[in-house]
C-alpha positions in Angstrom: 17.1 -24.5 2.5 18.9 -21.3 3.6 21.0 -21.4 0.4 17.8 -21.6 -1.7 16.3 -18.6 0.1 19.5 -16.7 -0.3 19.6 -17.4 -4.0 16.0 -16.3 -4.4 16.8 -13.1 -2.5 19.5 -12.4 -5.1 17.2 -13.2 -8.0 14.1 -11.2 -7.1 13.5 -10.4 -10.8 13.2 -14.1 -11.6 11.1 -14.8 -8.5 8.0 -13.4 -10.1 8.1 -16.3 -12.6 9.7 -19.1 -10.6 6.4 -20.5 -9.4 4.8 -20.6 -12.8 7.9 -22.2 -14.4 7.8 -24.9 -11.7 4.1 -25.6 -12.6 5.0 -25.8 -16.3 7.6 -28.4 -15.6 5.2 -30.3 -13.4 2.6 -30.2 -16.2 5.2 -31.5 -18.8 5.3 -28.3 -20.8 8.9 -27.2 -20.1 12.2 -29.0 -19.8 13.9 -29.6 -16.5 16.8 -27.5 -15.2 20.1 -28.3 -16.9 21.5 -29.3 -13.6 19.0 -32.1 -13.1 20.2 -35.7 -13.4 20.4 -37.1 -16.9 17.9 -39.9 -16.1 15.3 -37.4 -14.8 15.7 -35.3 -17.9 15.2 -38.3 -20.2 12.1 -39.4 -18.3 10.7 -35.9 -18.2 11.2 -35.5 -22.0 9.2 -38.7 -22.6 6.6 -37.3 -20.2 6.5 -34.0 -22.2 5.9 -35.9 -25.4 3.1 -37.8 -23.8 1.3 -34.7 -22.5 1.5 -33.1 -26.0 0.1 -36.2 -27.6 -2.7 -36.3 -25.0 -3.7 -32.8 -26.0 -3.4 -33.4 -29.7 -5.7 -36.5 -29.5 -8.4 -34.4 -27.8 -8.1 -31.7 -30.5 -8.5 -34.4 -33.2 -11.6 -35.6 -31.4 -13.0 -32.1 -31.6 -12.3 -31.9 -35.3 -14.1 -35.2 -35.8 -17.0 -33.8 -33.8 -17.3 -30.8 -36.0 -17.3 -33.1 -39.0 -20.0 -35.2 -37.4 -22.4 -32.2 -36.7 -21.4 -30.1 -39.7 -25.0 -29.8 -40.7 -26.0 -28.0 -37.5 -24.5 -24.5 -37.1 -25.2 -24.2 -33.4 -23.4 -27.5 -32.6 -20.5 -26.6 -34.9 -20.1 -23.2 -33.0 -20.4 -25.1 -29.7 -17.3 -27.1 -30.6 -15.4 -24.5 -32.6 -14.6 -22.1 -29.8 -13.0 -24.9 -27.7 -11.2 -26.2 -30.7 -9.6 -22.8 -31.4 -8.6 -22.5 -27.7 -7.0 -25.9 -27.7 -5.1 -25.2 -31.0 -3.8 -21.9 -29.6 -2.6 -23.7 -26.4 -0.9 -26.4 -28.4 1.0 -23.8 -30.4 2.2 -22.2 -27.2 3.3 -25.6 -25.9 5.3 -26.1 -29.0 7.1 -22.7 -28.4 8.0 -23.7 -24.9 9.1 -27.1 -26.0 11.1 -26.2 -29.1 12.7 -22.9 -27.9 14.2 -23.8 -24.5 17.5 -22.2 -25.3 16.0 -18.9 -26.2 13.7 -19.0 -23.2 16.6 -19.9 -20.9 18.5 -16.9 -22.2 15.7 -14.7 -21.1 15.5 -16.3 -17.7 19.3 -15.9 -17.3 18.9 -12.2 -17.8 16.2 -12.1 -15.1 18.6 -14.0 -12.8 21.6 -11.9 -13.7 23.3 -9.2 -11.7 22.1 -6.3 -13.8 18.4 -7.1 -13.2 19.2 -7.8 -9.5 21.5 -5.0 -8.3 20.5 -5.5 -4.6 20.0 -1.8 -4.0 17.6 -1.3 -1.0 15.4 1.1 -3.1 15.1 -1.6 -5.8 13.9 -4.3 -3.5 10.4 -2.9 -2.9 9.8 -2.4 -6.7 10.8 -6.0 -7.4 8.8 -7.4 -4.6 5.7 -5.5 -5.8 6.0 -7.3 -9.1 6.4 -10.6 -7.4 3.2 -10.1 -5.4 1.4 -8.8 -8.5 2.4 -11.9 -10.4 1.2 -14.2 -7.7 -2.2 -12.4 -7.4 -2.9 -12.2 -11.1 -1.9 -15.9 -11.6 -4.2 -17.1 -8.9 -7.2 -15.1 -10.1 -6.8 -15.9 -13.7 -6.0 -19.6 -13.1 -8.9 -20.0 -10.7 -11.3 -18.4 -13.2 -10.2 -20.8 -15.9 -10.5 -23.9 -13.7 -13.9 -22.8 -12.3 -15.1 -22.5 -15.9 -14.0 -26.0 -16.7 -15.8 -27.3 -13.6 -19.1 -25.6 -14.8 -18.7 -27.3 -18.2 -18.9 -30.8 -16.7 -21.4 -29.8 -13.9 -24.1 -28.8 -16.4 -24.2 -32.1 -18.4 -23.9 -34.1 -15.2 -27.1 -32.4 -13.8 -28.9 -33.1 -17.1 -27.7 -36.8 -17.0 -28.9 -37.2 -13.5 -32.3 -35.8 -14.6 -32.5 -38.5 -17.3 -32.0 -36.0 -20.2 -29.9 -36.7 -23.3 -26.4 -35.3 -23.1 -23.9 -34.4 -25.9 -20.3 -33.5 -25.4 -18.4 -31.1 -27.8 -15.9 -33.9 -28.6 -16.2 -37.1 -30.6 -16.3 -40.3 -28.5 -16.6 -43.9 -29.8 -19.4 -44.9 -27.5 -22.9 -43.7 -26.3 -22.4 -41.3 -23.5 -26.0 -41.4 -22.3 -25.7 -44.8 -20.6 -23.8 -45.7 -17.4 -20.9 -46.1 -16.8 -19.9 -44.7 -20.1 -21.2 -41.3 -19.2 -19.0 -41.0 -16.1 -15.9 -42.2 -18.1 -16.7 -39.5 -20.7 -17.3 -36.7 -18.3 -14.1 -37.5 -16.3 -12.1 -37.6 -19.6 -13.5 -34.2 -20.7 -12.9 -32.7 -17.3 -9.3 -33.8 -17.2 -8.6 -32.6 -20.7 -10.2 -29.2 -20.4 -8.8 -28.6 -16.9 -5.3 -29.5 -18.0 -5.5 -27.3 -21.1 -6.9 -24.4 -19.1 -4.3 -24.7 -16.4 -1.4 -25.0 -18.9 -2.7 -22.2 -21.1 -3.3 -19.7 -18.3 0.2 -20.5 -16.8 1.9 -19.9 -20.1 0.0 -16.7 -20.6 1.1 -15.4 -17.2 4.7 -16.2 -17.8 4.7 -14.3 -21.1 2.9 -11.2 -19.8 5.1 -11.0 -16.7 8.2 -11.2 -18.8 6.9 -7.9 -20.2 6.0 -6.7 -16.8 9.5 -7.5 -15.6 10.9 -5.3 -18.3 8.6 -2.5 -17.2 9.8 -3.0 -13.6 13.4 -2.7 -14.7 12.6 0.5 -16.6 11.0 1.8 -13.3 14.2 1.0 -11.5 16.2 2.7 -14.2 14.1 5.8 -13.8 14.7 5.8 -10.1 18.5 5.5 -10.7 18.4 8.4 -13.0 16.6 10.6 -10.5 18.9 9.7 -7.7 22.1 9.7 -9.8 23.7 12.8 -8.3 22.7 12.1 -4.7 23.8 8.5 -4.7 27.1 9.4 -6.4 27.9 12.0 -3.8 27.1 9.7 -1.0 29.3 6.9 -2.4 32.1 9.3 -3.1 32.2 10.3 0.5 31.9 6.7 1.8 34.6 5.3 -0.5 36.9 8.4 -0.6 36.8 8.3 -4.4 36.5 11.3 -6.8 32.9 12.3 -7.3 33.3 12.5 -11.1 34.7 9.0 -11.2 31.8 7.6 -9.2 29.2 9.6 -11.2 30.7 8.3 -14.5 30.7 4.7 -13.3 27.1 4.9 -12.2 26.1 6.5 -15.6 27.8 3.6 -17.5 25.9 1.2 -15.3 22.6 2.9 -16.2 23.5 2.7 -19.9 24.4 -1.0 -19.5 21.1 -1.6 -17.7 19.1 0.0 -20.4 20.9 -2.1 -23.1 20.0 -5.2 -21.1 16.4 -4.2 -20.9 16.3 -3.6 -24.7 18.0 -6.9 -25.3 15.5 -8.8 -23.0 12.5 -7.1 -24.7 13.8 -8.1 -28.1 14.4 -11.7 -27.0 10.8 -11.8 -25.6 9.5 -10.5 -28.9 11.5 -12.9 -31.0 10.5 -15.9 -28.9 6.9 -15.2 -28.1 5.8 -12.7 -30.7 4.4 -15.5 -33.0 2.2 -17.1 -30.3 1.0 -13.7 -29.1 -0.1 -12.9 -32.7 -1.8 -16.2 -32.9 -3.5 -15.5 -29.6 -4.9 -12.2 -30.8 -6.0 -13.7 -34.1 -7.7 -16.7 -32.5 -9.2 -14.7 -29.7 -11.3 -12.7 -32.1 -12.8 -15.9 -33.6 -13.2 -17.4 -30.1 -15.2 -14.4 -28.9 -17.3 -14.5 -32.0 -18.2 -18.2 -31.8 -18.7 -17.9 -28.0 -21.2 -15.1 -28.3 -22.9 -17.0 -31.1 -23.3 -19.9 -28.7 -24.4 -17.7 -25.7 -27.4 -16.2 -27.4 -28.9 -19.6 -28.0 -28.5 -20.7 -24.3 -31.1 -20.1 -21.6 -29.9 -17.2 -19.4 -30.9 -18.9 -16.1 -28.9 -22.0 -16.8 -25.5 -23.2 -15.6 -24.4 -23.5 -19.3 -25.1 -19.8 -19.7 -23.0 -19.0 -16.6 -20.1 -21.2 -17.9 -20.2 -19.5 -21.3 -20.1 -16.0 -19.8 -17.2 -17.1 -17.5 -15.4 -18.4 -20.6 -15.9 -15.2 -22.5 -14.6 -13.2 -19.4 -11.5 -15.5 -19.3 -10.8 -14.9 -23.0 -11.2 -11.2 -22.6 -8.9 -11.1 -19.6 -6.4 -13.3 -21.4 -6.1 -10.8 -24.3 -6.3 -7.8 -22.0 -3.4 -8.9 -19.9 -1.1 -8.9 -23.0 -2.4 -5.5 -24.1 -2.3 -3.9 -20.6 1.3 -5.0 -19.7 2.4 -4.1 -23.2 0.9 -0.6 -22.8 2.5 -0.3 -19.3 6.0 -1.1 -20.7 5.6 1.4 -23.5 4.3 4.1 -21.1 7.0 3.6 -18.6 9.8 3.7 -21.2 8.3 7.0 -22.5 8.8 8.5 -19.1 12.6 7.6 -19.0 13.6 10.9 -20.6 11.5 12.8 -18.1 13.5 11.1 -15.3 16.7 12.1 -17.0 15.6 15.8 -17.1 14.9 15.7 -13.3 18.5 14.8 -12.5 20.5 17.6 -10.8 22.2 18.8 -13.9 24.0 21.7 -12.1 25.9 19.1 -10.1 27.0 17.1 -13.1 30.4 17.9 -14.7 30.5 18.9 -18.4 32.1 15.6 -19.5 29.4 13.5 -17.7 26.7 15.8 -19.1 27.7 14.8 -22.6 27.3 11.2 -21.6 23.8 11.9 -20.2 22.8 13.8 -23.3 23.9 11.0 -25.5 21.9 8.5 -23.4 18.8 10.8 -23.6 19.0 10.6 -27.4 19.0 6.8 -27.1 16.0 6.6 -24.9 13.8 8.9 -27.0 12.3 5.9 -28.7 10.1 4.0 -26.3 9.9 0.2 -26.0 6.9 -1.0 -28.0 6.3 -4.7 -27.8 4.5 -6.2 -30.8 2.5 -9.3 -31.6 4.3 -10.9 -34.5 6.1 -7.7 -35.4 2.7 -6.4 -36.7 0.2 -5.7 -33.9 1.2 -3.4 -31.0 0.4 -4.7 -27.5 -1.8 -1.8 -26.5 -5.2 -1.0 -25.0 -6.2 0.3 -28.5 -5.5 -3.2 -29.9 -7.7 -4.8 -27.2 -10.6 -2.6 -28.2 -10.0 -3.4 -31.9 -10.1 -7.1 -31.2 -13.4 -6.9 -29.3 -15.0 -4.7 -31.9 -13.9 -6.9 -34.8 -15.1 -10.1 -33.1 -18.5 -8.7 -32.4 -18.8 -7.2 -35.9 -18.0 -10.7 -37.3 -20.6 -12.2 -35.0 -23.2 -9.8 -36.3 -22.3 -10.8 -39.9 -22.4 -14.5 -39.0 -25.7 -14.2 -37.3 -27.3 -12.4 -40.2 -25.9 -14.7 -42.8 -27.3 -17.7 -40.7 -30.8 -16.3 -41.1 
């Protein structure tokens, strides 16, 4: 137990994601650690395949439902937004399942010595990110699960009142008679809850990989500002030449920056495709959700559940855009931190190193969705605008 705590103390950068990765493994969406027993890994791989098939079957049932109600636009839209959500989730699952080597490379960077230098002034910055990851995950995850609960609460109340109920999924039996109804509602609740839980967990992992890059840039900025002061202090403590200590620290800063760029590139290469899919699908989901909301009574549980769902989708997209913007903004301030260093105390040779480094950091880190769409607040606004524009077109064409 003490060894585990000690390891986590040395890997504060990874700690912000450790809980979510554990949940993904529990949910059958990510492979076990390479150090796990072979038998456990084989059984877990079978479990992962079963979970994926479970989700795919539900998605096929939704497609069959759309075919069944194809003549009724309201019913089609009532199923479409959930179908799109599920397809997006399955795509993310496929990324986590088929790219474990690339993902582990990113995690190893987070666990490595460059991202965890164990400097006292770094610790608080890293712990702030850990706390932020925990809070955001809990809020986002709870909102998604509560929405799924409302989805099954509404038809259950109608069923208890003796009214006819119809689920947004094809089922091979009449759901309006007992005990078939309770079998159906339990099945729908398990499927939607599992999908919401898995989807929200994967989203938090991806966005906090970006946030961890931002955190490292913040640490790099702090090291630049304190470069001269820390070098002088270390030179006195170790009886080494000041210029030697200064140069070594500068090389470490350059190495740290290269590692951040490498991590950001790996995150983009691994998750850029599913982020692009998320943005593309979210526009359609918002459009179909709003189309559905306007036909629902405002004072009903169904209306509340739909509003909650739209809020979840908006938050999902906003998290990507917000943390992408934060990373870009923080990296833009790197050069300002270099200027604030005490240049008069830096020898000419080391000044040249610093000037060369400043040329390198002029270009900020700009995460993209699929190498096309920047993760920025402007992108978030564009997605919302385009989805509501398409809704207006769809509504008018329906009339």
